[in-house]
MIDO-57521 format. One record per residue: x negated, y, z negated of N, C-alpha, C in turn. Coordinates in steps of 0.1 Angstrom, whole numbers, padded with zeros to 4 digits, always signed. Layout:
residues N
XYZXYZXYZ/...
END
This chain:
residues 409
-0504+1196+0029-0502+1187+0019-0520+1179+0016/-0524+1179+0025-0538+1175+0023-0548+1186+0018/-0546+1197+0022-0554+1208+0014-0548+1210+0000/-0538+1208-0004-0533+1210-0017-0540+1200-0025/-0540+1186-0019-0545+1174-0029-0560+1177-0033/-0568+1183-0018-0582+1184-0019-0585+1195-0035/-0578+1206-0038-0579+1215-0049-0575+1210-0061/-0568+1200-0062-0561+1195-0075-0571+1186-0082/-0575+1187-0095-0584+1176-0101-0576+1164-0106/-0586+1156-0105-0578+1140-0108-0579+1141-0122/-0570+1132-0129-0568+1128-0143-0581+1126-0150/-0589+1117-0143-0602+1112-0148-0610+1123-0147/-0611+1131-0135-0625+1143-0137-0618+1153-0146/-0605+1157-0150-0604+1167-0159-0606+1162-0174/-0604+1147-0175-0608+1144-0190-0624+1144-0191/-0631+1142-0181-0646+1143-0181-0650+1157-0185/-0645+1166-0178-0647+1181-0181-0643+1184-0196/-0634+1180-0200-0630+1181-0216-0641+1175-0224/-0643+1167-0222-0653+1159-0229-0669+1168-0231/-0673+1171-0216-0687+1177-0217-0682+1192-0224/-0672+1199-0224-0673+1211-0230-0668+1209-0244/-0664+1198-0251-0665+1196-0265-0680+1193-0269/-0687+1186-0261-0701+1182-0263-0710+1195-0265/-0707+1203-0255-0715+1215-0255-0712+1224-0269/-0700+1225-0273-0697+1232-0284-0701+1228-0296/-0702+1213-0298-0708+1204-0309-0724+1209-0309/-0730+1207-0296-0747+1210-0296-0749+1223-0300/-0744+1234-0295-0744+1245-0298-0742+1251-0314/-0734+1240-0322-0732+1245-0334-0741+1236-0340/-0746+1226-0338-0757+1217-0347-0772+1221-0340/-0772+1224-0329-0789+1228-0323-0799+1218-0332/-0796+1207-0322-0806+1197-0328-0818+1197-0321/-0820+1207-0312-0834+1208-0306-0842+1217-0315/-0837+1224-0325-0847+1230-0333-0854+1221-0344/-0845+1209-0346-0850+1200-0354-0849+1204-0370/-0853+1195-0378-0847+1198-0395-0858+1208-0399/-0856+1215-0406-0863+1225-0417-0874+1237-0405/-0868+1239-0395-0875+1245-0386-0874+1261-0387/-0863+1265-0393-0860+1279-0401-0873+1284-0404/-0876+1297-0403-0884+1303-0409-0884+1304-0424/-0895+1299-0430-0893+1298-0444-0901+1307-0453/-0898+1313-0461-0908+1321-0470-0914+1316-0480/-0927+1313-0481-0932+1306-0492-0938+1314-0504/-0934+1315-0514-0936+1325-0525-0953+1321-0529/-0958+1333-0533-0971+1334-0540-0970+1327-0551/-0981+1320-0557-0983+1316-0570-0980+1324-0581/-0973+1322-0592-0970+1331-0601-0984+1341-0604/-0992+1333-0606-1008+1342-0612-1017+1340-0601/-1017+1346-0590-1027+1343-0578-1039+1345-0582/-1042+1355-0590-1055+1357-0594-1062+1344-0602/-1054+1340-0609-1059+1328-0616-1064+1314-0606/-1052+1315-0600-1052+1303-0587-1066+1303-0579/-1066+1317-0575-1080+1320-0565-1091+1318-0574/-1090+1322-0586-1102+1321-0593-1108+1307-0595/-1098+1298-0596-1098+1283-0597-1109+1278-0585/-1099+1283-0574-1102+1277-0561-1117+1282-0557/-1120+1294-0562-1134+1299-0558-1144+1288-0565/-1142+1284-0578-1150+1274-0585-1149+1260-0579/-1140+1257-0573-1140+1244-0566-1149+1245-0553/-1146+1258-0546-1155+1260-0534-1170+1261-0539/-1174+1265-0548-1184+1268-0553-1190+1255-0555/-1184+1244-0562-1189+1232-0566-1189+1221-0556/-1184+1225-0543-1186+1213-0533-1199+1209-0531/-1198+1198-0527-1213+1191-0524-1210+1182-0511/-1199+1183-0503-1199+1176-0488-1190+1185-0483/-1192+1179-0469-1180+1187-0461-1165+1185-0464/-1163+1173-0468-1147+1170-0473-1145+1176-0485/-1156+1178-0494-1152+1184-0507-1149+1201-0502/-1159+1203-0496-1154+1218-0494-1139+1222-0484/-1138+1211-0476-1123+1210-0468-1114+1208-0478/-1113+1201-0486-1102+1202-0500-1101+1212-0506/-1115+1218-0509-1112+1232-0518-1107+1243-0510/-1106+1241-0497-1103+1256-0488-1085+1251-0484/-1080+1241-0488-1069+1239-0489-1062+1224-0484/-1050+1226-0481-1042+1214-0479-1038+1212-0462/-1035+1223-0455-1032+1223-0441-1046+1221-0433/-1044+1215-0419-1052+1213-0409-1064+1227-0407/-1057+1235-0407-1064+1249-0405-1075+1251-0414/-1072+1252-0425-1079+1255-0439-1090+1243-0438/-1089+1232-0435-1096+1221-0438-1107+1219-0427/-1101+1222-0415-1112+1225-0405-1122+1237-0407/-1114+1246-0412-1124+1259-0414-1136+1256-0424/-1131+1248-0433-1141+1244-0448-1152+1235-0440/-1147+1228-0432-1157+1216-0425-1166+1223-0417/-1159+1235-0407-1170+1244-0398-1180+1250-0407/-1178+1256-0419-1186+1265-0424-1197+1254-0434/-1191+1244-0439-1201+1237-0443-1212+1232-0435/-1207+1228-0420-1216+1222-0409-1228+1233-0407/-1220+1245-0405-1229+1257-0399-1241+1262-0412/-1235+1260-0426-1245+1264-0433-1258+1256-0436/-1255+1238-0433-1263+1230-0432-1273+1232-0421/-1267+1237-0410-1277+1238-0397-1287+1248-0400/-1282+1260-0408-1291+1271-0412-1296+1270-0426/-1295+1261-0431-1303+1259-0441-1298+1267-0453/-1286+1269-0454-1278+1279-0465-1273+1270-0474/-1281+1274-0488-1276+1266-0499-1275+1276-0512/-1270+1267-0520-1267+1274-0536-1257+1285-0532/-1243+1282-0526-1233+1292-0522-1225+1293-0532/-1223+1306-0535-1213+1308-0548-1200+1316-0542/-1190+1314-0547-1177+1321-0543-1170+1327-0556/-1168+1338-0555-1164+1345-0567-1150+1354-0564/-1141+1350-0567-1127+1359-0565-1129+1373-0574/-1125+1386-0563-1126+1396-0567-1113+1402-0570/-1104+1403-0560-1090+1410-0560-1081+1404-0547/-1071+1409-0551-1060+1405-0539-1055+1390-0538/-1047+1388-0528-1041+1375-0526-1030+1373-0532/-1021+1383-0537-1011+1383-0545-0998+1385-0538/-1000+1393-0528-0988+1398-0518-0993+1394-0504/-0980+1394-0500-0981+1392-0485-0985+1406-0474/-0996+1405-0467-1000+1414-0461-1000+1412-0446/-0998+1403-0441-0998+1397-0426-0982+1395-0422/-0981+1397-0409-0966+1395-0406-0959+1380-0406/-0969+1370-0406-0966+1356-0410-0966+1352-0425/-0966+1363-0433-0967+1359-0447-0978+1358-0455/-0988+1355-0449-1004+1355-0454-1007+1365-0460/-1019+1365-0471-1024+1375-0479-1037+1377-0476/-1046+1387-0481-1058+1387-0479-1063+1388-0495/-1076+1382-0495-1080+1383-0510-1097+1387-0507/-1103+1392-0515-1116+1398-0514-1124+1389-0526/-1134+1385-0519-1145+1375-0526-1157+1380-0526/-1169+1379-0534-1181+1380-0536-1188+1366-0530/-1197+1367-0519-1202+1352-0515-1218+1356-0515/-1221+1346-0525-1238+1345-0525-1245+1333-0521/-1257+1333-0519-1265+1322-0514-1280+1326-0514/-1287+1317-0518-1303+1319-0516-1304+1333-0520/-1313+1342-0508-1313+1355-0512-1304+1364-0505/-1293+1359-0500-1281+1366-0494-1269+1369-0501/-1260+1379-0499-1249+1384-0506-1242+1389-0495/-1227+1388-0497-1220+1399-0488-1207+1396-0494/-1198+1407-0494-1184+1408-0499-1177+1403-0486/-1165+1392-0489-1159+1389-0476-1143+1390-0479/-1134+1387-0469-1121+1389-0469-1116+1375-0463/-1110+1370-0475-1102+1355-0471-1088+1358-0466/-1083+1353-0456-1069+1354-0452-1065+1340-0458/-1055+1341-0467-1049+1330-0474-1034+1329-0471/-1031+1316-0470-1019+1311-0470-1012+1307-0478/-0999+1313-0486-0995+1305-0498-0989+1292-0497/-0989+1285-0506-0985+1271-0507-0978+1269-0520/-0969+1277-0523-0962+1274-0537-0971+1280-0549/-0980+1268-0552-0989+1270-0564-1002+1269-0560/-1004+1271-0550-1020+1271-0542-1019+1280-0529/-1032+1279-0525-1036+1285-0512-1044+1279-0503/-1041+1280-0488-1051+1276-0479-1057+1288-0473/-1071+1285-0475-1081+1296-0468-1081+1294-0452/-1074+1303-0445-1076+1300-0428-1084+1309-0422/-1091+1320-0426-1098+1326-0421-1108+1335-0427/-1124+1340-0424-1129+1344-0433-1136+1356-0425/-1135+1368-0428-1141+1382-0422-1151+1387-0436/-1159+1398-0430-1165+1406-0440-1159+1418-0443/-1158+1422-0454-1149+1435-0458-1160+1446-0457/-1152+1459-0452-1158+1470-0453-1168+1471-0438/-1166+1461-0429-1172+1464-0419-1190+1457-0417/-1189+1450-0429-1204+1447-0431-1208+1436-0419/-1221+1434-0418-1226+1423-0407-1220+1408-0413/-1214+1403-0404-1207+1387-0408-1219+1377-0407/-1224+1369-0417-1233+1359-0416-1230+1348-0404/-1239+1346-0398-1237+1337-0386-1231+1323-0388/-1234+1321-0402-1231+1305-0409-1213+1309-0409/-1208+1320-0410-1195+1322-0410-1187+1323-0399/-1195+1326-0388-1188+1330-0374-1182+1321-0368/-1183+1309-0367-1177+1296-0363-1184+1284-0360/-1182+1276-0351-1189+1264-0349-1201+1267-0343/-1214+1262-0349-1226+1265-0343-1231+1252-0338/-1240+1254-0329-1247+1245-0322-1264+1251-0318/-1274+1243-0318-1287+1251-0316-1296+1244-0307/-1304+1251-0300-1313+1242-0291-1325+1249-0296/-1337+1244-0296-1349+1248-0301-1359+1244-0293/-1369+1251-0287-1381+1243-0280-1387+1255-0277/-1402+1252-0279-1414+1259-0276-1413+1276-0282/-1410+1276-0294-1408+1288-0303-1396+1299-0298/-1386+1290-0291-1373+1297-0288-1363+1289-0295/-1355+1296-0302-1340+1286-0307-1328+1298-0301/-1319+1290-0296-1307+1298-0291-1295+1290-0299/-1287+1298-0307-1278+1296-0314-1265+1297-0308/-1255+1289-0302-1244+1293-0298-1232+1292-0307/-1223+1304-0309-1213+1302-0319-1200+1299-0310/-1193+1288-0312-1181+1282-0305-1184+1280-0291/-1195+1274-0288-1203+1272-0273-1208+1285-0267/-1207+1296-0272-1213+1310-0267-1211+1313-0250/-1220+1318-0247-1217+1324-0232-1222+1313-0223/-1214+1305-0217-1219+1294-0208-1223+1301-0194/-1219+1314-0192-1221+1317-0179-1237+1322-0173/-1245+1324-0187-1258+1328-0186-1267+1316-0189/-1278+1316-0183-1289+1305-0187-1297+1310-0199/-1293+1312-0212-1295+1321-0220-1312+1312-0227/-1312+1301-0227-1322+1296-0229-1335+1297-0220/-1332+1296-0207-1343+1297-0197-1347+1314-0199/-1338+1323-0201-1342+1335-0200-1351+1342-0214/-1347+1334-0225-1353+1336-0239-1368+1331-0238/-1370+1318-0232-1382+1313-0229-1392+1324-0220/-1384+1328-0208-1393+1339-0201-1394+1350-0208/-1387+1354-0218-1390+1365-0227-1400+1364-0234/-1400+1353-0242-1413+1351-0251-1427+1351-0244/-1426+1342-0232-1439+1344-0225-1441+1359-0221/-1436+1365-0218-1436+1379-0209-1443+1386-0225/-1441+1387-0235-1443+1393-0246-1455+1389-0249/-1457+1377-0251-1471+1370-0253-1482+1376-0242/-1477+1376-0230-1486+1377-0219-1493+1392-0223/-1485+1402-0226-1487+1416-0224-1493+1418-0240/-1489+1414-0251-1490+1417-0265-1503+1410-0269/-1503+1397-0265-1513+1388-0271-1510+1376-0283/-1501+1382-0290-1498+1374-0306-1483+1381-0308/-1477+1373-0312-1461+1376-0317-1457+1371-0329/-1446+1377-0336-1444+1373-0349-1431+1364-0346/-1433+1353-0340-1423+1343-0338-1416+1339-0348/-1406+1330-0344-1399+1324-0336-1390+1335-0327/-1387+1334-0317-1377+1342-0309-1363+1334-0311/-1353+1338-0318-1340+1336-0320-1330+1343-0314/-1322+1337-0308-1311+1345-0298-1297+1339-0302/-1289+1348-0306-1275+1342-0308-1264+1346-0296/-1257+1336-0292-1250+1337-0283-1236+1335-0285/-1228+1345-0289-1215+1344-0293-1205+1343-0279/-1193+1338-0282-1183+1337-0273-1178+1349-0268/-1175+1361-0274-1170+1372-0270-1175+1383-0277/-1171+1395-0271-1176+1406-0276-1170+1409-0291/-1158+1406-0292-1153+1405-0307-1161+1398-0317/-1166+1387-0315-1172+1380-0323-1189+1387-0324/-1193+1391-0314-1206+1398-0313-1204+1413-0322/-1193+1418-0321-1193+1432-0330-1191+1424-0345/-1186+1414-0348-1184+1412-0362-1198+1408-0368/-1206+1400-0358-1219+1396-0364-1226+1411-0369/-1225+1419-0361-1232+1435-0360-1227+1441-0369/-1217+1439-0373-1208+1450-0384-1204+1463-0377/-1200+1463-0363-1199+1476-0358-1184+1472-0350/-1177+1485-0349-1167+1483-0338-1168+1479-0324/-1159+1470-0317-1159+1467-0306-1164+1477-0295/-1156+1489-0298-1160+1498-0287-1174+1504-0287/-1182+1501-0297-1197+1506-0295-1206+1496-0285/-1198+1485-0281-1207+1475-0273-1200+1475-0260/-1191+1485-0256-1187+1486-0242-1198+1482-0231/-1208+1490-0232-1219+1489-0222-1231+1483-0227/-1230+1479-0239-1243+1471-0244-1244+1457-0240/-1255+1451-0234-1256+1437-0232-1262+1428-0244/-1269+1437-0254-1277+1427-0263-1283+1436-0272/-1284+1432-0284-1289+1442-0297-1299+1433-0306/-1310+1438-0309-1320+1433-0318-1314+1438-0332/-1315+1428-0340-1309+1432-0355-1316+1425-0364/-1318+1433-0375-1325+1427-0387-1314+1421-0396/-1314+1409-0400-1303+1401-0408-1302+1402-0423/-1314+1407-0428-1318+1407-0443-1312+1395-0451/-1318+1381-0448-1316+1371-0453-1303+1365-0454/-1294+1371-0444-1280+1366-0442-1277+1353-0436/-1289+1345-0432-1287+1335-0421-1298+1326-0427/-1297+1318-0439-1309+1310-0444-1322+1311-0437/-1323+1298-0430-1337+1296-0425-1342+1304-0413/-1332+1313-0407-1334+1321-0397-1345+1333-0399/-1353+1337-0390-1361+1349-0395-1351+1361-0398/-1357+1372-0401-1346+1384-0404-1344+1390-0392/-1351+1391-0380-1349+1396-0367-1342+1387-0357/-1333+1390-0353-1326+1384-0342-1320+1391-0331/-1317+1383-0318-1311+1394-0308-1298+1387-0308/-1287+1392-0308-1275+1392-0305-1270+1396-0293/-1264+1387-0285-1261+1389-0269-1245+1394-0270/-1240+1403-0261-1229+1406-0260-1224+1400-0246/-1218+1390-0248-1215+1380-0234-1206+1386-0223/-1196+1395-0228-1190+1404-0216-1197+1412-0206/-1209+1417-0212-1217+1425-0206-1229+1417-0198/-1236+1410-0208-1247+1403-0203-1243+1393-0195/-1234+1384-0192-1230+1375-0183-1227+1380-0169/-1224+1393-0173-1220+1404-0160-1230+1407-0151/-1243+1408-0157-1255+1414-0149-1263+1404-0141/-1267+1412-0132-1276+1401-0122-1289+1397-0132/-1295+1385-0124-1305+1379-0132-1316+1389-0136/-1319+1395-0128-1331+1406-0129-1328+1416-0141/-1318+1422-0139-1315+1431-0152-1312+1423-0164/-1305+1411-0164-1304+1404-0177-1315+1399-0182/-1328+1396-0173-1339+1391-0180-1348+1403-0187/-1344+1415-0179-1351+1427-0187-1349+1430-0198/-1335+1429-0201-1325+1431-0214-1332+1421-0222/-1331+1408-0220-1335+1398-0228-1352+1403-0235/-1360+1405-0224-1374+1407-0228-1374+1419-0235/-1367+1429-0231-1367+1443-0240-1362+1440-0255/-1354+1434-0257-1350+1429-0271-1359+1421-0279/-1362+1413-0268-1373+1402-0277-1384+1407-0283/-1390+1419-0274-1401+1427-0277-1398+1434-0291/-1387+1439-0295-1381+1448-0307-1385+1437-0315/-1379+1421-0316-1379+1414-0329-1395+1408-0330/-1403+1405-0317-1413+1398-0320-1429+1406-0322/-1427+1419-0320-1438+1425-0322-1436+1434-0335/-1443+1433-0345-1444+1442-0357-1431+1444-0365/-1427+1454-0370-1415+1459-0376-1409+1468-0369/-1407+1469-0357-1401+1482-0352-1388+1483-0353/-1379+1474-0357-1366+1476-0364-1365+1485-0374/-1376+1480-0383-1374+1491-0398-1387+1499-0402/-1392+1500-0389-1404+1510-0388-1402+1524-0390/-1390+1532-0386-1387+1545-0386-1395+1554-0374/-1402+1545-0367-1410+1552-0353-1402+1559-0348/-1408+1568-0337-1402+1577-0333-1394+1567-0318/-1382+1573-0316-1373+1562-0304-1380+1561-0291/-1389+1569-0287-1393+1569-0274-1403+1559-0273/-1414+1559-0285-1423+1549-0286-1416+1536-0287/-1409+1532-0293-1402+1519-0296-1393+1514-0285/-1386+1521-0279-1378+1519-0265-1386+1519-0253/-1398+1528-0253-1403+1529-0241-1415+1517-0241/-1419+1513-0253-1428+1502-0254-1422+1489-0249/-1409+1488-0254-1401+1474-0251-1400+1474-0235/-1395+1487-0229-1395+1484-0214-1408+1481-0207/-1419+1488-0214-1431+1487-0209-1434+1472-0208/-1433+1464-0218-1435+1449-0219-1423+1442-0207/-1411+1446-0209-1398+1439-0200-1402+1443-0185/-1408+1453-0180-1410+1458-0167-1423+1458-0164/-1431+1451-0170-1446+1448-0168-1450+1442-0155/-1441+1432-0151-1442+1426-0138-1434+1425-0129/-1424+1438-0133-1413+1440-0121-1415+1442-0109/-1411+1437-0099-1415+1441-0085-1406+1450-0078/-1395+1454-0085-1384+1461-0079-1394+1478-0077/-1386+1481-0066-1391+1496-0063-1387+1506-0076/-1393+1514-0077-1392+1527-0087-1379+1531-0084/-1372+1533-0073-1362+1540-0068-1348+1532-0077/-1351+1518-0079-1344+1509-0087-1347+1510-0101/-1359+1508-0105-1361+1508-0121-1362+1522-0127/-1363+1534-0121-1365+1548-0126-1355+1557-0117/-1348+1553-0108-1339+1560-0099-1332+1570-0109/-1325+1568-0119-1318+1580-0126-1328+1591-0132/-1340+1588-0137-1348+1599-0143-1352+1606-0131/-1359+1600-0120-1365+1606-0107-1354+1616-0099/-1341+1609-0099-1332+1621-0093-1330+1632-0103/-1330+1629-0114-1327+1642-0124-1339+1650-0122/-1351+1648-0120-1366+1654-0121-1363+1662-0107/-1360+1654-0095-1362+1660-0082-1349+1673-0082/-1339+1670-0089-1326+1680-0087-1330+1690-0099/-1334+1688-0111-1335+1696-0122-1350+1701-0127/-1359+1694-0123-1373+1697-0127-1376+1685-0137/-1386+1686-0141-1391+1674-0153-1388+1680-0165/-1385+1671-0177-1381+1676-0191-1393+1682-0196/-1390+1691-0206-1403+1698-0211-1406+1689-0223/-1399+1680-0230-1402+1676-0241-1403+1661-0241/-1411+1651-0246-1408+1637-0247-1393+1634-0253/-1386+1626-0249-1374+1620-0252-1371+1620-0269/-1364+1626-0274-1362+1626-0289-1351+1615-0290/-1350+1613-0305-1338+1604-0312-1324+1608-0308/-1324+1622-0307-1310+1626-0300-1305+1623-0288/-1317+1625-0280-1314+1619-0265-1313+1603-0263/-1316+1596-0272-1314+1581-0273-1299+1581-0279/-1296+1587-0286-1281+1589-0292-1270+1593-0285/-1275+1600-0274-1263+1607-0268-1262+1600-0251/-1249+1599-0251-1249+1596-0234-1246+1609-0225/-1245+1621-0232-1244+1632-0222-1253+1636-0212/-1265+1632-0217-1277+1635-0205-1279+1620-0197/-1272+1611-0199-1273+1599-0192-1285+1588-0198/-1279+1579-0206-1290+1572-0216-1299+1564-0207/-1292+1559-0196-1303+1552-0188-1316+1558-0182/-1311+1573-0179-1325+1580-0176-1335+1582-0187/-1328+1584-0199-1336+1587-0211-1345+1574-0214/-1339+1560-0214-1349+1549-0213-1356+1549-0203/-1354+1551-0191-1365+1554-0179-1375+1563-0183/-1373+1573-0189-1383+1582-0188-1394+1579-0201/-1388+1572-0210-1398+1567-0222-1406+1554-0216/-1400+1550-0208-1407+1537-0201-1417+1543-0194/-1418+1554-0187-1427+1557-0178-1440+1565-0185/-1436+1570-0197-1445+1573-0206-1457+1561-0206/-1452+1550-0211-1459+1540-0212-1468+1533-0200/-1458+1535-0186-1463+1532-0175-1477+1540-0170/-1474+1551-0173-1487+1563-0172-1498+1559-0182/-1495+1556-0195-1508+1553-0202-1515+1541-0199/-1506+1533-0197-1511+1518-0191-1520+1521-0179/-1514+1526-0170-1523+1529-0157-1537+1536-0160/-1537+1544-0170-1549+1553-0172-1557+1544-0183/-1551+1540-0193-1561+1533-0204-1558+1519-0205/-1552+1512-0199-1552+1494-0198-1539+1490-0209/-1534+1478-0209-1526+1473-0215-1529+1472-0230/-1541+1468-0234-1548+1464-0247-1547+1477-0253/-1552+1491-0250-1553+1502-0257-1536+1507-0259/-1530+1504-0251-1514+1507-0253-1507+1502-0263/-1513+1488-0263-1507+1476-0273-1513+1484-0288/-1525+1485-0289-1530+1492-0302-1525+1505-0304/-1521+1514-0296-1513+1526-0301-1500+1523-0306/-1494+1513-0300-1479+1509-0303-1480+1504-0317/-1490+1495-0321-1491+1487-0330-1495+1499-0344/-1503+1509-0340-1506+1518-0352-1493+1528-0354/-1484+1530-0345-1473+1537-0348-1466+1529-0356/-1463+1516-0352-1453+1508-0361-1457+1506-0375/-1472+1507-0376-1479+1506-0389-1475+1516-0399/-1471+1528-0392-1471+1541-0401-1477+1550-0393/-1489+1549-0384-1495+1563-0380-1485+1572-0373/-1488+1586-0373-1480+1594-0368-1483+1592-0353/-1475+1597-0342-1478+1595-0330-1489+1603-0325/-1491+1614-0329-1503+1622-0326-1515+1615-0331/-1517+1611-0341-1528+1604-0349-1530+1592-0342/-1519+1585-0335-1524+1571-0330-1529+1574-0316/-1525+1583-0307-1529+1588-0295-1544+1592-0297/-1547+1598-0305-1561+1604-0307-1570+1593-0309/-1566+1584-0321-1577+1574-0325-1576+1562-0314/-1565+1560-0307-1565+1546-0295-1566+1552-0283/-1565+1564-0281-1563+1567-0265-1571+1578-0262/-1574+1586-0272-1582+1598-0270-1572+1610-0265/-1560+1608-0266-1550+1618-0262-1543+1625-0275/-1535+1635-0271-1528+1641-0279-1511+1642-0274/-1501+1643-0284-1489+1645-0279-1487+1654-0266/-1495+1668-0268-1495+1679-0258-1501+1675-0247/-1510+1667-0249-1516+1662-0233-1510+1651-0226/-1503+1642-0234-1496+1632-0228-1483+1638-0220/-1479+1647-0230-1464+1655-0224-1466+1661-0209/-1477+1668-0211-1484+1677-0198-1484+1668-0188/-1491+1654-0187-1495+1648-0180-1483+1637-0175/-1472+1634-0185-1461+1626-0182-1451+1636-0175/-1452+1650-0174-1444+1658-0166-1447+1657-0152/-1460+1662-0151-1466+1660-0138-1466+1646-0130/-1466+1633-0137-1464+1621-0134-1452+1620-0126/-1442+1625-0136-1426+1622-0130-1422+1631-0119/-1430+1642-0117-1425+1652-0106-1431+1645-0093/-1444+1640-0095-1452+1634-0083-1445+1621-0079/-1439+1614-0088-1433+1600-0086-1417+1604-0079/-1412+1615-0084-1398+1616-0078-1399+1624-0064/-1413+1629-0062-1413+1636-0047-1419+1623-0039/-1426+1613-0043-1430+1602-0034-1420+1591-0033/-1413+1587-0042-1402+1577-0045-1390+1582-0036/-1387+1593-0038-1371+1597-0034-1374+1606-0022/-1382+1602-0012-1381+1608-0001-1370+1610+0007/
END
């Protein structure tokens, strides 16, 4: 009898269970945890999207403050924050007379969340670029929630995100959304400027280094697919007036590679790229690749104390195994990884190392400047060093062979 009583529910407990079951059914039916209006809502695009975006472009153009640009960008928090960020970045870089002009698009959903994309022409000062705005429809208007470049063009730095700047002693480091905090970019940029000045004597300053937060942002700034930056730590690039007061030539870091390097290697990369932007017009000169890249490493490695097995081990092992190259490095060699790109750079550097040992730094700098200013390599060698391409090639091949024998014993 006792066991039977333990298995039977009391009337009160039975009633409680019934109430719980009823409450659960009500909850499942009403679903109060979803809240009012949380069902996905499809917002229609304005009937005349082109007219709306044309008018919005005029409002964006006429903005004279951060709040006015925020109002022009839309009603939502994301759009307003983007407007304020772009205004602040533009002021930091001295970008003015900005004009936005609607071109096409924005009339249909192109994104999974219902947003659309509209093409705008963006102009300012001496710069211009075609941009794609991601637009979120709001029945009779749009929120502008993102800006990218159209057709993989370089993204102006002032459109890349929240900017901060530190400037001292001829160096300016601009961080995008706090940039790469894993590396002491400012200290390395100052060391690079000092190294270039020490070897070259005078530079075309200032040195501006852009520190983005990711490879994705770096690729957008450079107008290149992310895949192209997989093994590249930094790139010197000409900006062609895209960034207000900044010089045309800047260094853009790729944080996912740069921050992973040891301090010596990162400093060499920084000084190499600084040489490109600070000494003459190397980026736009059309000079032979071995001259441009070899000289940059000549400066970057000028006072390096590492053994040659470290700084030139790849090319010296190739020479030991297969003999010295028959010709100086070509543009095709620098454009291909098939032969080992590191070895190609090392071989170009060793040309300049050899010339520096024989003729001194000043003569090497004079030769380099002559080439950058338009002289042929052979003419510059004869005029500045009393050499020819043929004689330098022969000496370099012998130099490589001797080094490979001495260093890799």
